[in-house]
C-alpha angles and dihedrals in degrees: 000000000000122000116239099190140020125205142113141270108239109208111169104300092338119102120195115190111218144173121224126221133179107259095200135052111193110218112219138148107247125207137194123218107247140174107267093218101054107004093246115160116255113233127198126210127214102236127179111235091215105051099016091231124138109251122218113234090242090063095052118105135176117266128198115206117220124213087258091060093251118133126230109205117215124194132203089260090059090058093045090059093056113107112243108173089183096050091128102008139084100211116204107221102174145326123250141167110274092230090064091067114080110226089227087079095061117101112166138354129227135180120230120212121189122236113240094265091046099054097099098048088042092056091043093054091041093054093044092049093046093051091048092058090222138109128234117241108215142171121228138169117222124171093354092306124109115216142177112240143168131234118214135159123252123172091342094308131103113247116203111204114191116216139208117247115250093254089056093063111092119227112235106241108179129154095230090065088068094049123096100234114180120216116192119229093239091051090052091048091051092048090051089050090054091051091050091049092052094044115125142145110275116248112175092198090069090069131068140178101260093179094054092046092050091047090051090052090052090053093047090049090052090051093049093043093241127151110264106233115209114229117245113276112263127224116285115258111262119241125229112307114252093201106042095188092051091049092049092048091049090048092053091050092048092048091051091051091048092047094049091045092050091049093052096044117073114236118253121230120241089253093052091050091049093049091051091050092051092050093048096047099073090046091057090047092049092053091052093049092050 
């Protein structure tokens, strides 16, 4: 990994020099816009709407639009003069139980690695924070933007999770919240039963991005000149249940059957699942050709 920022955790009078790394790497299939006829890349020019001329990147500034439609132009020097007390610091503001912080506030996660001379105070704060069962609420400036954040420990490493400010969280304003919707006691009990039936320890490795995998297969088939075989049509999405109790009861029964079936059937490894998919693919193709 490559560090994207260097600074220090400021904890009382203790300073811990650290390097910051992105903790996540979103896997996605990226595309370029191309000309359908010959595959040529589409390029866009930066053109001024007033004189119609192409503008070099060096001449582009940031503009803030007023309510009147007028533009206030800001230069790099304007941003440099702004006071950012946390420009190279992660200031610890307080400590709090993690459950008091609504996950809706979290924006992005980063790993923090100590510099050589900061290893001991890093480990000291890490161990103290881990034993306390709390998280540190901090303030940090990244990419000319100051944010609240939390520090927690994951696999022996500090994770910095930047947060949205309170005024950046939208208030849910939906009509159904004002309606008097009656839920019968037996419906609630059945819904709770369904939750209990589907309860399990969370293991992220059990889930995968089926859409991305299928898209990658389509691309690979195009590259290899293979016939692209359409997957079998899935079941149609069910509409709203007319009888809520009946739907809940059926859901509980189905969840119990799935749970008992999963417990009896040994789990396949990722390699076994892949091998089965490769064996089944030519069979599906053969049936279509015939």
